[in-house]
N, C-alpha and C positions, 0 to 999 in steps of 0.2 A: 598190581592190577587193581583197578577200582572195584569197590564192593558190589555195585549193582551188576557189573559185567560178570563177576564171579558167580553171583546168584543166578544169573541167566544161564551161564554155562552149566552149573550144577543141576538146575531144574530141567534144562533140555537134555542133559545126560541121563537123568532119571527117566524121562519119557522115552528116549531112544532105547534105553535098556529094556523098558517094558515092552516096546514094540518088537524088539529082537527076541525077547522071551516068547512072545505070542507067535512070532514067525517060526522059531525053532521048535516050539512044542506042537505046532501044526493046528492050534485052535483058532488061528486067524481066519481059517476057512469057514468057521461057524457064522451063521447069519447075524447073531446078536452081539458078536464080539466087537463090531464096529461101534456100537453104543458104548461099550466098556472103554474102548480106546478114545472116543471123543470125550467121554466124561472124565477119564484120567487126564487127558490133554488139558481140559479146562481147569480141573482141580489142581494139577501141578503148576499151571500158570498162575492161578490165584494164590497158591501157597508161596511160590517164588516171589511174586510181587509183594505180598503181605510181609514176608520175612525181610525183604530188602528195605521196605519202608519202616517197619517196626524196629528192626535192629539198628538201623541208622539213626532213627529218632531217639532211641534209648541211649545210644552211644554219645550223642551230642545234645542231650536234654538241657544241659546248663548253658549251651551255646546259643539257645534261642533260634532254632532252625525255622525257616518260613515254610509255608505250605507249598511254595514253588519247589523247594528242595525236596520235599517229600514226593511230589508228583514226578520230579525229574528222576528220582531213585526208582520209582515204580515203572515209569515209562521206559527208562533205560534197560531195566531188567526184562520188561516185556519185549522190547525191540530185539535184544540179543536172543531171547528165547524164540521169538517168531522167526527170525532169520535162520537160525540153526534148525529148528523143527521143520520149517517149510522146505529147506534144502534137503533135509533127511527124507521127507515125504516124496520129494521129486526123485531122489535116488532110490527110495523104496519101490515106488511104482514103476520105475524104468529099468532098474538093475537087480535089486534084491529079490523082488517077487513080481516079475512082469506079468504073471498069470492072474494076479489078484484083481486088477481092474476088470478083466473079462469075466472072471468068476463072479464078481460082485454085480456086474451088469446082468448076468444070467439070473442071479438071485432076485434082483429088483424087477426084472422083466417078468419072471415067473410069478412074483407077488402081484404085479399089475394085471396079470391074466387070470388071477383067481376069481371065482364067481362073485365073492363079496365085493372085491374091488370094482368089477365091472358093474355090479348092481349099484354101488355107491356113486359111480360116475354117472350112470343113467339117471339116478335120483337127483343128483346135483344139476344135471342138464334140464330136467323137468322143472326144478324149483326156480331156476333163473335162466330161461332160454335166451335172454338178451346177451348174456355173457358168452354163449356158445352158438351164436347165430351163424348159420352156414356150415356148421361142423357136425360130423357124426361122432359117435363113440369111438369108432375105429380111427378117425382123424386125431382125436384127442390122445388116444393110446399111442399112435405113431409119433406124435409130438413128444410124449413122455419118454418113449424109447430113444428118440434123438437127443433129448436133454440128458438122459442117463449116459448115453455114449459120449457126449461132449464133456459132462461134468467129471467123469472119471478118467479122462485122459491126463497123462503126466503134465502136459503143458498148461492145463487148466488148474490142476491141483496146487501147483506152487503159488501163483498169484492169489488164488482164492484163500488158501490157508494163511498166507502171509498177511493179507488184508484183514481177515477175520480175527487172527490171533493178535494183531496190532490193535485193532479196535477193542477187542475184549480186554486186552492188557491195559488200555487207557481207561476203560470203564472200571476195571478192578482197581486201578491206581486211585481214581477219584473216590470210590467207595471206601477203600481201606484208609486213605488219608482222612476222609471225613469221619469215619468210625474212630480212628485213632485220636484225632483232634477233639472231637466232641464227647467221646465217652472214655476211652482208655487213658488219655492224658490227664483227665480230671480225677482219676481214682487215686 
């Protein structure tokens, strides 16, 4: 098996294990755990991409690898990670914890109904009325409810997470490759 594919499998396995631990411990119902999961997802992807680029570079240092090879390593790792994690999230939202999207919707909607959120919305509407022409605060909140409903459906989670993880993986690949070539390789 090729090295970047192996790194993508290892990184995605670590993230899936983390999500399953959160699910089995029951703390995935906490409002702030989504931030932990998103941060862990990004961090694990970054570490996986960085390790695949750096290890491959150090293994073949005398071979004179090009930047294209480094990018290929990182993007391949990111692609494997993205496909597996996005598939897992689809499975997670539809089979493993189907009540999670509904619970999360209720949390977000209750957050939108708090007095501070309503006051902030009214303040924004007063600051730039041209952006909210013909709409009341209730209309804006109803649009936010519909957006939450749509964004947390399993059919939306898969393509959204796949695209965002692939894009993030490509960005990480460019940064790690540049950091490696410009700083680490010269040490």
